[in-house]
Steps between C-alpha positions, in 0.01 A plus 500: 500500500754317713739285295531135600764406753786420532575691180556829679539412871647215699565381853812648655803273476867535586569564132238775467612659827854516366400612150281789622684573828198410714557468878492149649209591729274629219179304442275489198544463124766652280397672178711337230368675191294811423382591153604863451163578337285334769282661764731349761794692356291816478422460871872465580542124543857404412705185462643408841211647700362279776122462522422443867119510494209493258172643627645508853580128494861387548657319205757223513441319171390589148188290568408745780505789253306301242237421765467868596465596133229236451318617812507860375368394160219296659384805695507723193812698588730597216813560706703378796642707781867399528745576780837520326845552649 
């Protein structure tokens, strides 16, 4: 199950770019927290990663990711395909 946002991801900001050393031209959401015992951590998602796409749809806000998660759930899928940098 995908945890609610923005608990674990947020829109890129100057502060998050500086904190996680993310390039100015990067687009997407920054992962701000990963539970070490979660499936996300098991799959390699780490704090400071940038999620660029979910299910091949570009992300620019946490609402975009929430919408993709809802869409996946509505269609009976149990996971999201994420493009992470």
